[in-house]
PQR file with spaces between the fields and no chain letter, atoms N, CA, C, O and H, PARSE charges and radii, in Angstrom:
ATOM       1  N    MET     1       4.166    0.632  -27.109 -0.4000 1.5000
ATOM       2  CA   MET     1       3.720    0.972  -25.703 -0.0000 2.0000
ATOM       3  C    MET     1       3.091    0.610  -24.646  0.5500 1.7000
ATOM       4  O    MET     1       2.339   -0.359  -24.750 -0.5500 1.4000
ATOM       5  N    SER     2       3.225    1.268  -23.387 -0.4000 1.5000
ATOM       6  CA   SER     2       2.206    0.641  -22.541 -0.0000 2.0000
ATOM       7  C    SER     2       1.447    1.936  -21.840  0.5500 1.7000
ATOM       8  O    SER     2       2.039    2.925  -21.407 -0.5500 1.4000
ATOM       9  H    SER     2       3.836    2.055  -23.303  0.4000 1.0000
ATOM      10  N    VAL     3      -0.182    1.698  -21.815 -0.4000 1.5000
ATOM      11  CA   VAL     3      -0.229    2.675  -20.521 -0.0000 2.0000
ATOM      12  C    VAL     3      -0.627    2.944  -19.972  0.5500 1.7000
ATOM      13  O    VAL     3      -1.674    3.547  -20.205 -0.5500 1.4000
ATOM      14  H    VAL     3      -0.663    0.895  -22.167  0.4000 1.0000
ATOM      15  N    ALA     4      -0.121    2.732  -18.598 -0.4000 1.5000
ATOM      16  CA   ALA     4      -0.337    2.261  -16.958 -0.0000 2.0000
ATOM      17  C    ALA     4      -0.435    3.689  -16.387  0.5500 1.7000
ATOM      18  O    ALA     4       0.123    4.718  -16.768 -0.5500 1.4000
ATOM      19  H    ALA     4       0.729    2.241  -18.409  0.4000 1.0000
ATOM      20  N    ARG     5      -1.643    3.393  -14.956 -0.4000 1.5000
ATOM      21  CA   ARG     5      -2.076    3.908  -14.121 -0.0000 2.0000
ATOM      22  C    ARG     5      -1.315    4.139  -12.557  0.5500 1.7000
ATOM      23  O    ARG     5      -0.603    3.234  -12.122 -0.5500 1.4000
ATOM      24  H    ARG     5      -2.096    2.558  -14.646  0.4000 1.0000
ATOM      25  N    VAL     6      -1.501    5.284  -11.838 -0.4000 1.5000
ATOM      26  CA   VAL     6      -1.374    5.255  -10.459 -0.0000 2.0000
ATOM      27  C    VAL     6      -2.411    5.300   -9.109  0.5500 1.7000
ATOM      28  O    VAL     6      -2.640    6.473   -8.815 -0.5500 1.4000
ATOM      29  H    VAL     6      -2.080    6.019  -12.192  0.4000 1.0000
ATOM      30  N    THR     7      -2.822    4.721   -8.570 -0.4000 1.5000
ATOM      31  CA   THR     7      -2.983    4.590   -7.590 -0.0000 2.0000
ATOM      32  C    THR     7      -2.766    4.841   -6.364  0.5500 1.7000
ATOM      33  O    THR     7      -1.635    4.413   -6.137 -0.5500 1.4000
ATOM      34  H    THR     7      -2.636    3.768   -8.809  0.4000 1.0000
ATOM      35  N    GLU     8      -3.333    5.429   -5.145 -0.4000 1.5000
ATOM      36  CA   GLU     8      -2.914    5.502   -4.335 -0.0000 2.0000
ATOM      37  C    GLU     8      -4.576    4.755   -3.108  0.5500 1.7000
ATOM      38  O    GLU     8      -5.803    4.803   -3.021 -0.5500 1.4000
ATOM      39  H    GLU     8      -4.253    5.777   -5.329  0.4000 1.0000
ATOM      40  N    ILE     9      -2.915    3.955   -2.216 -0.4000 1.5000
ATOM      41  CA   ILE     9      -4.150    3.069   -1.092 -0.0000 2.0000
ATOM      42  C    ILE     9      -3.015    3.724    0.338  0.5500 1.7000
ATOM      43  O    ILE     9      -1.969    4.345    0.523 -0.5500 1.4000
ATOM      44  H    ILE     9      -1.918    3.917   -2.286  0.4000 1.0000
ATOM      45  N    THR    10      -4.273    2.961    1.156 -0.4000 1.5000
ATOM      46  CA   THR    10      -3.913    3.521    2.700 -0.0000 2.0000
ATOM      47  C    THR    10      -3.782    2.126    3.610  0.5500 1.7000
ATOM      48  O    THR    10      -4.310    1.971    4.711 -0.5500 1.4000
ATOM      49  H    THR    10      -5.123    2.457    1.006  0.4000 1.0000
ATOM      50  N    ALA    11      -3.145    1.364    3.062 -0.4000 1.5000
ATOM      51  CA   ALA    11      -2.943    0.223    4.642 -0.0000 2.0000
ATOM      52  C    ALA    11      -2.446    0.293    5.921  0.5500 1.7000
ATOM      53  O    ALA    11      -1.717    1.213    6.291 -0.5500 1.4000
ATOM      54  H    ALA    11      -2.717    1.490    2.168  0.4000 1.0000
ATOM      55  N    SER    12      -2.862   -0.805    6.764 -0.4000 1.5000
ATOM      56  CA   SER    12      -2.920   -0.496    8.258 -0.0000 2.0000
ATOM      57  C    SER    12      -2.363   -1.580    8.439  0.5500 1.7000
ATOM      58  O    SER    12      -2.015   -2.234    7.456 -0.5500 1.4000
ATOM      59  H    SER    12      -3.454   -1.553    6.464  0.4000 1.0000
ATOM      60  N    SER    13      -2.119   -2.082    9.822 -0.4000 1.5000
ATOM      61  CA   SER    13      -1.292   -3.217   10.559 -0.0000 2.0000
ATOM      62  C    SER    13      -1.123   -2.631   11.828  0.5500 1.7000
ATOM      63  O    SER    13      -0.871   -1.468   12.144 -0.5500 1.4000
ATOM      64  H    SER    13      -2.402   -1.551   10.621  0.4000 1.0000
ATOM      65  N    LYS    14      -1.467   -4.510   13.064 -0.4000 1.5000
ATOM      66  CA   LYS    14      -1.066   -4.006   14.130 -0.0000 2.0000
ATOM      67  C    LYS    14       0.262   -4.510   14.584  0.5500 1.7000
ATOM      68  O    LYS    14       0.658   -4.507   15.749 -0.5500 1.4000
ATOM      69  H    LYS    14      -1.672   -5.454   12.807  0.4000 1.0000
ATOM      70  N    LYS    15       1.195   -5.139   13.068 -0.4000 1.5000
ATOM      71  CA   LYS    15       2.251   -5.940   13.723 -0.0000 2.0000
ATOM      72  C    LYS    15       3.703   -5.037   13.027  0.5500 1.7000
ATOM      73  O    LYS    15       4.848   -5.069   13.479 -0.5500 1.4000
ATOM      74  H    LYS    15       0.873   -5.142   12.121  0.4000 1.0000
ATOM      75  N    SER    16       3.368   -4.514   12.202 -0.4000 1.5000
ATOM      76  CA   SER    16       4.883   -3.494   11.421 -0.0000 2.0000
ATOM      77  C    SER    16       4.356   -2.933   10.033  0.5500 1.7000
ATOM      78  O    SER    16       3.425   -3.355    9.347 -0.5500 1.4000
ATOM      79  H    SER    16       2.438   -4.488   11.835  0.4000 1.0000
ATOM      80  N    PHE    17       4.863   -2.299    9.901 -0.4000 1.5000
ATOM      81  CA   PHE    17       5.237   -1.224    8.221 -0.0000 2.0000
ATOM      82  C    PHE    17       5.096   -2.299    7.277  0.5500 1.7000
ATOM      83  O    PHE    17       4.097   -2.301    6.558 -0.5500 1.4000
ATOM      84  H    PHE    17       5.619   -1.956   10.459  0.4000 1.0000
ATOM      85  N    GLN    18       5.898   -3.154    7.182 -0.4000 1.5000
ATOM      86  CA   GLN    18       6.491   -4.555    6.222 -0.0000 2.0000
ATOM      87  C    GLN    18       5.113   -5.190    5.878  0.5500 1.7000
ATOM      88  O    GLN    18       4.653   -5.470    4.771 -0.5500 1.4000
ATOM      89  H    GLN    18       6.710   -3.152    7.766  0.4000 1.0000
ATOM      90  N    ASP    19       4.460   -5.377    7.389 -0.4000 1.5000
ATOM      91  CA   ASP    19       2.671   -6.296    7.195 -0.0000 2.0000
ATOM      92  C    ASP    19       2.165   -5.396    6.781  0.5500 1.7000
ATOM      93  O    ASP    19       1.845   -5.923    5.716 -0.5500 1.4000
ATOM      94  H    ASP    19       4.834   -5.149    8.289  0.4000 1.0000
ATOM      95  N    ALA    20       1.626   -3.990    6.666 -0.4000 1.5000
ATOM      96  CA   ALA    20       0.722   -2.818    6.316 -0.0000 2.0000
ATOM      97  C    ALA    20       1.750   -3.143    4.737  0.5500 1.7000
ATOM      98  O    ALA    20       1.051   -3.694    3.887 -0.5500 1.4000
ATOM      99  H    ALA    20       1.886   -3.562    7.532  0.4000 1.0000
ATOM     100  N    ILE    21       2.950   -2.936    4.354 -0.4000 1.5000
ATOM     101  CA   ILE    21       2.608   -2.963    3.047 -0.0000 2.0000
ATOM     102  C    ILE    21       1.847   -4.006    2.771  0.5500 1.7000
ATOM     103  O    ILE    21       0.768   -3.898    2.188 -0.5500 1.4000
ATOM     104  H    ILE    21       3.518   -2.488    5.044  0.4000 1.0000
ATOM     105  N    GLU    22       2.417   -5.270    3.228 -0.4000 1.5000
ATOM     106  CA   GLU    22       2.274   -6.714    2.126 -0.0000 2.0000
ATOM     107  C    GLU    22       0.498   -6.626    2.112  0.5500 1.7000
ATOM     108  O    GLU    22      -0.268   -6.369    1.183 -0.5500 1.4000
ATOM     109  H    GLU    22       3.293   -5.357    3.702  0.4000 1.0000
ATOM     110  N    LYS    23       0.281   -6.895    3.292 -0.4000 1.5000
ATOM     111  CA   LYS    23      -1.613   -6.462    3.586 -0.0000 2.0000
ATOM     112  C    LYS    23      -1.828   -5.624    1.648  0.5500 1.7000
ATOM     113  O    LYS    23      -2.207   -6.104    0.580 -0.5500 1.4000
ATOM     114  H    LYS    23       0.903   -7.103    4.047  0.4000 1.0000
ATOM     115  N    GLY    24      -1.416   -4.430    2.007 -0.4000 1.5000
ATOM     116  CA   GLY    24      -2.616   -3.300    1.290 -0.0000 2.0000
ATOM     117  C    GLY    24      -1.703   -3.661   -0.603  0.5500 1.7000
ATOM     118  O    GLY    24      -2.264   -3.148   -1.571 -0.5500 1.4000
ATOM     119  H    GLY    24      -1.108   -4.039    2.875  0.4000 1.0000
ATOM     120  N    ILE    25      -0.231   -4.621   -0.885 -0.4000 1.5000
ATOM     121  CA   ILE    25      -0.186   -5.469   -2.004 -0.0000 2.0000
ATOM     122  C    ILE    25      -0.809   -6.146   -2.473  0.5500 1.7000
ATOM     123  O    ILE    25      -1.134   -6.287   -3.652 -0.5500 1.4000
ATOM     124  H    ILE    25       0.224   -5.038   -0.099  0.4000 1.0000
ATOM     125  N    GLU    26      -1.165   -6.886   -1.185 -0.4000 1.5000
ATOM     126  CA   GLU    26      -2.157   -8.166   -1.294 -0.0000 2.0000
ATOM     127  C    GLU    26      -3.850   -7.529   -1.547  0.5500 1.7000
ATOM     128  O    GLU    26      -4.428   -7.922   -2.560 -0.5500 1.4000
ATOM     129  H    GLU    26      -0.901   -6.771   -0.228  0.4000 1.0000
ATOM     130  N    ARG    27      -4.352   -6.867   -0.902 -0.4000 1.5000
ATOM     131  CA   ARG    27      -5.880   -6.556   -1.584 -0.0000 2.0000
ATOM     132  C    ARG    27      -5.337   -5.679   -2.774  0.5500 1.7000
ATOM     133  O    ARG    27      -6.150   -5.901   -3.671 -0.5500 1.4000
ATOM     134  H    ARG    27      -3.882   -6.548   -0.079  0.4000 1.0000
ATOM     135  N    ALA    28      -4.630   -5.021   -3.137 -0.4000 1.5000
ATOM     136  CA   ALA    28      -4.625   -4.418   -4.316 -0.0000 2.0000
ATOM     137  C    ALA    28      -5.049   -5.092   -5.130  0.5500 1.7000
ATOM     138  O    ALA    28      -6.162   -4.984   -5.645 -0.5500 1.4000
ATOM     139  H    ALA    28      -3.969   -4.841   -2.409  0.4000 1.0000
ATOM     140  N    ALA    29      -3.986   -6.117   -5.435 -0.4000 1.5000
ATOM     141  CA   ALA    29      -3.599   -7.486   -6.765 -0.0000 2.0000
ATOM     142  C    ALA    29      -4.971   -8.477   -6.681  0.5500 1.7000
ATOM     143  O    ALA    29      -5.109   -9.393   -7.491 -0.5500 1.4000
ATOM     144  H    ALA    29      -3.082   -6.204   -5.016  0.4000 1.0000
ATOM     145  N    GLN    30      -6.387   -8.094   -5.184 -0.4000 1.5000
ATOM     146  CA   GLN    30      -7.633   -8.472   -5.575 -0.0000 2.0000
ATOM     147  C    GLN    30      -8.552   -7.580   -6.636  0.5500 1.7000
ATOM     148  O    GLN    30      -9.585   -8.043   -7.119 -0.5500 1.4000
ATOM     149  H    GLN    30      -6.274   -7.349   -4.526  0.4000 1.0000
ATOM     150  N    THR    31      -8.119   -6.413   -6.904 -0.4000 1.5000
ATOM     151  CA   THR    31      -8.828   -5.716   -7.410 -0.0000 2.0000
ATOM     152  C    THR    31      -8.437   -5.303   -8.917  0.5500 1.7000
ATOM     153  O    THR    31      -9.334   -5.228   -9.757 -0.5500 1.4000
ATOM     154  H    THR    31      -7.280   -6.037   -6.511  0.4000 1.0000
ATOM     155  N    LEU    32      -7.127   -5.041   -9.251 -0.4000 1.5000
ATOM     156  CA   LEU    32      -6.440   -4.254   -9.830 -0.0000 2.0000
ATOM     157  C    LEU    32      -5.175   -5.351  -10.576  0.5500 1.7000
ATOM     158  O    LEU    32      -4.344   -5.833   -9.806 -0.5500 1.4000
ATOM     159  H    LEU    32      -6.399   -5.102   -8.569  0.4000 1.0000
ATOM     160  N    LYS    33      -5.094   -5.707  -12.143 -0.4000 1.5000
ATOM     161  CA   LYS    33      -4.367   -5.992  -13.222 -0.0000 2.0000
ATOM     162  C    LYS    33      -3.329   -5.591  -13.223  0.5500 1.7000
ATOM     163  O    LYS    33      -3.209   -4.366  -13.197 -0.5500 1.4000
ATOM     164  H    LYS    33      -5.769   -5.315  -12.769  0.4000 1.0000
ATOM     165  N    ASN    34      -1.898   -6.592  -13.257 -0.4000 1.5000
ATOM     166  CA   ASN    34      -0.607   -6.424  -13.885 -0.0000 2.0000
ATOM     167  C    ASN    34      -0.118   -5.076  -13.082  0.5500 1.7000
ATOM     168  O    ASN    34       0.211   -3.978  -13.532 -0.5500 1.4000
ATOM     169  H    ASN    34      -1.996   -7.587  -13.278  0.4000 1.0000
ATOM     170  N    ILE    35      -0.192   -5.576  -11.672 -0.4000 1.5000
ATOM     171  CA   ILE    35       0.580   -4.207  -10.709 -0.0000 2.0000
ATOM     172  C    ILE    35       1.955   -4.289  -10.910  0.5500 1.7000
ATOM     173  O    ILE    35       2.493   -5.397  -10.902 -0.5500 1.4000
ATOM     174  H    ILE    35      -0.459   -6.468  -11.306  0.4000 1.0000
ATOM     175  N    GLU    36       2.406   -3.576  -11.035 -0.4000 1.5000
ATOM     176  CA   GLU    36       4.384   -3.245  -11.535 -0.0000 2.0000
ATOM     177  C    GLU    36       5.239   -3.035  -10.767  0.5500 1.7000
ATOM     178  O    GLU    36       6.354   -3.557  -10.730 -0.5500 1.4000
ATOM     179  H    GLU    36       1.969   -2.676  -11.041  0.4000 1.0000
ATOM     180  N    SER    37       4.545   -1.807   -9.699 -0.4000 1.5000
ATOM     181  CA   SER    37       5.777   -1.631   -8.934 -0.0000 2.0000
ATOM     182  C    SER    37       4.200   -0.326   -7.786  0.5500 1.7000
ATOM     183  O    SER    37       3.041    0.052   -7.957 -0.5500 1.4000
ATOM     184  H    SER    37       3.640   -1.383   -9.729  0.4000 1.0000
ATOM     185  N    ALA    38       5.119   -0.210   -6.925 -0.4000 1.5000
ATOM     186  CA   ALA    38       4.648    0.809   -5.387 -0.0000 2.0000
ATOM     187  C    ALA    38       5.137    2.000   -4.847  0.5500 1.7000
ATOM     188  O    ALA    38       6.284    1.673   -5.151 -0.5500 1.4000
ATOM     189  H    ALA    38       6.061   -0.517   -6.787  0.4000 1.0000
ATOM     190  N    TRP    39       5.239    2.692   -4.512 -0.4000 1.5000
ATOM     191  CA   TRP    39       6.097    3.317   -3.651 -0.0000 2.0000
ATOM     192  C    TRP    39       5.484    4.236   -2.260  0.5500 1.7000
ATOM     193  O    TRP    39       4.643    5.119   -2.094 -0.5500 1.4000
ATOM     194  H    TRP    39       4.307    2.958   -4.265  0.4000 1.0000
ATOM     195  N    ILE    40       6.446    3.456   -1.396 -0.4000 1.5000
ATOM     196  CA   ILE    40       6.176    4.234   -0.088 -0.0000 2.0000
ATOM     197  C    ILE    40       5.851    5.609   -0.115  0.5500 1.7000
ATOM     198  O    ILE    40       6.866    6.273    0.096 -0.5500 1.4000
ATOM     199  H    ILE    40       7.130    2.739   -1.530  0.4000 1.0000
ATOM     200  N    LYS    41       4.620    6.462   -0.327 -0.4000 1.5000
ATOM     201  CA   LYS    41       4.948    8.005   -0.470 -0.0000 2.0000
ATOM     202  C    LYS    41       5.099    8.453    1.194  0.5500 1.7000
ATOM     203  O    LYS    41       5.859    9.360    1.536 -0.5500 1.4000
ATOM     204  H    LYS    41       3.795    5.923   -0.498  0.4000 1.0000
ATOM     205  N    ASP    42       4.417    7.823    1.984 -0.4000 1.5000
ATOM     206  CA   ASP    42       4.014    7.648    3.524 -0.0000 2.0000
ATOM     207  C    ASP    42       4.170    6.853    4.512  0.5500 1.7000
ATOM     208  O    ASP    42       3.812    5.714    4.212 -0.5500 1.4000
ATOM     209  H    ASP    42       3.800    7.087    1.706  0.4000 1.0000
ATOM     210  N    GLN    43       4.726    6.999    6.056 -0.4000 1.5000
ATOM     211  CA   GLN    43       4.641    5.718    7.057 -0.0000 2.0000
ATOM     212  C    GLN    43       3.939    6.229    8.074  0.5500 1.7000
ATOM     213  O    GLN    43       3.439    7.169    7.456 -0.5500 1.4000
ATOM     214  H    GLN    43       5.016    7.924    6.300  0.4000 1.0000
ATOM     215  N    LYS    44       3.593    6.313    8.966 -0.4000 1.5000
ATOM     216  CA   LYS    44       2.803    6.751   10.243 -0.0000 2.0000
ATOM     217  C    LYS    44       2.188    6.119   11.570  0.5500 1.7000
ATOM     218  O    LYS    44       1.099    5.632   11.266 -0.5500 1.4000
ATOM     219  H    LYS    44       4.000    5.549    9.468  0.4000 1.0000
ATOM     220  N    MET    45       2.462    5.936   12.928 -0.4000 1.5000
ATOM     221  CA   MET    45       1.726    5.038   13.595 -0.0000 2.0000
ATOM     222  C    MET    45       0.924    5.968   14.025  0.5500 1.7000
ATOM     223  O    MET    45       1.015    7.189   13.904 -0.5500 1.4000
ATOM     224  H    MET    45       3.347    6.332   13.175  0.4000 1.0000
ATOM     225  N    VAL    46      -0.009    5.214   14.624 -0.4000 1.5000
ATOM     226  CA   VAL    46      -0.954    5.477   15.124 -0.0000 2.0000
ATOM     227  C    VAL    46      -0.578    5.184   16.744  0.5500 1.7000
ATOM     228  O    VAL    46       0.086    4.229   17.146 -0.5500 1.4000
ATOM     229  H    VAL    46      -0.083    4.222   14.722  0.4000 1.0000
ATOM     230  N    ILE    47      -1.285    6.451   17.724 -0.4000 1.5000
ATOM     231  CA   ILE    47      -0.327    5.911   19.421 -0.0000 2.0000
ATOM     232  C    ILE    47      -1.687    5.881   20.249  0.5500 1.7000
ATOM     233  O    ILE    47      -2.293    6.951   20.210 -0.5500 1.4000
ATOM     234  H    ILE    47      -1.825    7.227   17.398  0.4000 1.0000
ATOM     235  N    LYS    48      -2.178    5.048   20.857 -0.4000 1.5000
ATOM     236  CA   LYS    48      -2.270    4.985   21.951 -0.0000 2.0000
ATOM     237  C    LYS    48      -1.950    5.059   23.749  0.5500 1.7000
ATOM     238  O    LYS    48      -0.822    5.234   24.209 -0.5500 1.4000
ATOM     239  H    LYS    48      -1.685    4.178   20.889  0.4000 1.0000
ATOM     240  N    ASP    49      -2.559    4.974   24.159 -0.4000 1.5000
ATOM     241  CA   ASP    49      -1.969    4.910   25.468 -0.0000 2.0000
ATOM     242  C    ASP    49      -0.330    4.437   25.443  0.5500 1.7000
ATOM     243  O    ASP    49       0.162    3.438   25.970 -0.5500 1.4000
ATOM     244  H    ASP    49      -3.476    4.832   23.785  0.4000 1.0000
ATOM     245  N    GLY    50       0.317    5.463   24.677 -0.4000 1.5000
ATOM     246  CA   GLY    50       1.782    5.645   25.072 -0.0000 2.0000
ATOM     247  C    GLY    50       2.400    4.739   24.096  0.5500 1.7000
ATOM     248  O    GLY    50       3.555    4.841   23.682 -0.5500 1.4000
ATOM     249  H    GLY    50      -0.082    6.274   24.250  0.4000 1.0000
ATOM     250  N    LYS    51       1.367    3.659   23.690 -0.4000 1.5000
ATOM     251  CA   LYS    51       1.698    2.260   22.533 -0.0000 2.0000
ATOM     252  C    LYS    51       1.801    2.585   21.333  0.5500 1.7000
ATOM     253  O    LYS    51       1.335    3.625   20.868 -0.5500 1.4000
ATOM     254  H    LYS    51       0.429    3.576   24.025  0.4000 1.0000
ATOM     255  N    ILE    52       2.412    1.745   20.711 -0.4000 1.5000
ATOM     256  CA   ILE    52       1.669    2.250   18.981 -0.0000 2.0000
ATOM     257  C    ILE    52       0.787    1.022   18.888  0.5500 1.7000
ATOM     258  O    ILE    52       0.985   -0.151   19.205 -0.5500 1.4000
ATOM     259  H    ILE    52       2.791    0.900   21.089  0.4000 1.0000
ATOM     260  N    ALA    53      -0.462    1.782   18.244 -0.4000 1.5000
ATOM     261  CA   ALA    53      -1.570    0.926   18.440 -0.0000 2.0000
ATOM     262  C    ALA    53      -2.018   -0.107   16.448  0.5500 1.7000
ATOM     263  O    ALA    53      -2.544   -1.133   16.017 -0.5500 1.4000
ATOM     264  H    ALA    53      -0.623    2.735   17.986  0.4000 1.0000
ATOM     265  N    ALA    54      -1.306    1.174   15.959 -0.4000 1.5000
ATOM     266  CA   ALA    54      -1.637    0.920   14.468 -0.0000 2.0000
ATOM     267  C    ALA    54       0.351    1.340   13.998  0.5500 1.7000
ATOM     268  O    ALA    54       1.167    2.159   14.420 -0.5500 1.4000
ATOM     269  H    ALA    54      -0.879    2.008   16.308  0.4000 1.0000
ATOM     270  N    TYR    55       0.375    0.157   12.863 -0.4000 1.5000
ATOM     271  CA   TYR    55       1.382    0.936   12.018 -0.0000 2.0000
ATOM     272  C    TYR    55       0.440    1.332   10.596  0.5500 1.7000
ATOM     273  O    TYR    55      -0.459    0.625   10.142 -0.5500 1.4000
ATOM     274  H    TYR    55      -0.288   -0.509   12.521  0.4000 1.0000
ATOM     275  N    ARG    56       0.913    2.673   10.027 -0.4000 1.5000
ATOM     276  CA   ARG    56      -0.115    3.151    8.636 -0.0000 2.0000
ATOM     277  C    ARG    56       1.275    3.504    7.445  0.5500 1.7000
ATOM     278  O    ARG    56       2.218    4.271    7.639 -0.5500 1.4000
ATOM     279  H    ARG    56       1.644    3.247   10.396  0.4000 1.0000
ATOM     280  N    VAL    57       1.012    2.711    6.288 -0.4000 1.5000
ATOM     281  CA   VAL    57       1.331    3.120    4.743 -0.0000 2.0000
ATOM     282  C    VAL    57       0.427    3.210    3.522  0.5500 1.7000
ATOM     283  O    VAL    57      -0.301    2.477    2.852 -0.5500 1.4000
ATOM     284  H    VAL    57       0.246    2.088    6.131  0.4000 1.0000
ATOM     285  N    ASN    58       0.962    4.855    3.580 -0.4000 1.5000
ATOM     286  CA   ASN    58       0.063    4.798    1.941 -0.0000 2.0000
ATOM     287  C    ASN    58       1.048    5.229    1.346  0.5500 1.7000
ATOM     288  O    ASN    58       1.942    6.055    1.537 -0.5500 1.4000
ATOM     289  H    ASN    58       1.554    5.450    4.124  0.4000 1.0000
ATOM     290  N    MET    59       0.552    4.122    0.152 -0.4000 1.5000
ATOM     291  CA   MET    59       1.418    4.326   -0.873 -0.0000 2.0000
ATOM     292  C    MET    59       1.060    4.331   -2.571  0.5500 1.7000
ATOM     293  O    MET    59      -0.049    3.826   -2.746 -0.5500 1.4000
ATOM     294  H    MET    59      -0.174    3.451   -0.003  0.4000 1.0000
ATOM     295  N    LYS    60       1.608    4.701   -3.655 -0.4000 1.5000
ATOM     296  CA   LYS    60       1.125    4.115   -4.528 -0.0000 2.0000
ATOM     297  C    LYS    60       1.798    3.363   -5.789  0.5500 1.7000
ATOM     298  O    LYS    60       2.954    3.240   -6.193 -0.5500 1.4000
ATOM     299  H    LYS    60       2.508    5.112   -3.513  0.4000 1.0000
ATOM     300  N    ILE    61       0.480    2.900   -6.239 -0.4000 1.5000
ATOM     301  CA   ILE    61       0.259    1.516   -6.925 -0.0000 2.0000
ATOM     302  C    ILE    61       0.601    1.962   -8.756  0.5500 1.7000
ATOM     303  O    ILE    61       0.114    3.034   -9.116 -0.5500 1.4000
ATOM     304  H    ILE    61      -0.459    3.000   -5.912  0.4000 1.0000
ATOM     305  N    THR    62       1.425    1.125   -9.847 -0.4000 1.5000
ATOM     306  CA   THR    62       1.483    1.494  -10.377 -0.0000 2.0000
ATOM     307  C    THR    62       0.431    0.052  -11.381  0.5500 1.7000
ATOM     308  O    THR    62       0.090   -1.086  -11.056 -0.5500 1.4000
ATOM     309  H    THR    62       1.820    0.254   -9.555  0.4000 1.0000
ATOM     310  N    PHE    63       0.233    0.871  -12.631 -0.4000 1.5000
ATOM     311  CA   PHE    63      -0.292   -0.791  -12.797 -0.0000 2.0000
ATOM     312  C    PHE    63      -0.589   -0.805  -14.565  0.5500 1.7000
ATOM     313  O    PHE    63      -1.545   -0.124  -14.933 -0.5500 1.4000
ATOM     314  H    PHE    63       0.510    1.795  -12.894  0.4000 1.0000
ATOM     315  N    VAL    64      -0.006   -1.359  -15.352 -0.4000 1.5000
ATOM     316  CA   VAL    64      -0.454   -1.515  -16.695 -0.0000 2.0000
ATOM     317  C    VAL    64      -1.756   -1.875  -17.090  0.5500 1.7000
ATOM     318  O    VAL    64      -2.253   -2.984  -16.890 -0.5500 1.4000
ATOM     319  H    VAL    64       0.771   -1.912  -15.052  0.4000 1.0000
ATOM     320  N    LEU    65      -2.627   -0.367  -17.986 -0.4000 1.5000
ATOM     321  CA   LEU    65      -4.076   -0.807  -18.651 -0.0000 2.0000
ATOM     322  C    LEU    65      -3.813   -1.322  -19.678  0.5500 1.7000
ATOM     323  O    LEU    65      -4.765   -1.937  -20.157 -0.5500 1.4000
ATOM     324  H    LEU    65      -2.223    0.534  -18.149  0.4000 1.0000
ATOM     325  N    ALA    66      -2.439   -1.356  -20.545 -0.4000 1.5000
ATOM     326  CA   ALA    66      -2.932   -1.803  -22.198 -0.0000 2.0000
ATOM     327  C    ALA    66      -1.596   -1.898  -22.261  0.5500 1.7000
ATOM     328  O    ALA    66      -0.822   -1.150  -21.664 -0.5500 1.4000
ATOM     329  H    ALA    66      -1.665   -0.857  -20.156  0.4000 1.0000
ATOM     330  N    ASP    67      -1.150   -3.226  -23.303 -0.4000 1.5000
ATOM     331  CA   ASP    67       0.273   -2.435  -23.626 -0.0000 2.0000
ATOM     332  C    ASP    67       0.022   -2.790  -24.793  0.5500 1.7000
ATOM     333  O    ASP    67       0.791   -2.494  -25.707 -0.5500 1.4000
ATOM     334  H    ASP    67      -1.779   -3.833  -23.788  0.4000 1.0000
């Protein structure tokens, strides 16, 4: 039996939602071991002067604590 934990993070990018997701996973992997999955909970855009300034994603990351 495995024990897992879920943590929620927010990541952003000036390029795209996909880039924000990839940056978030890369950063989480620096701290969390045994990441198994991620769920994109929410996507938002920051608008400045009528243009997209940033793409933001809120995601839940599941990682295994013990097997």
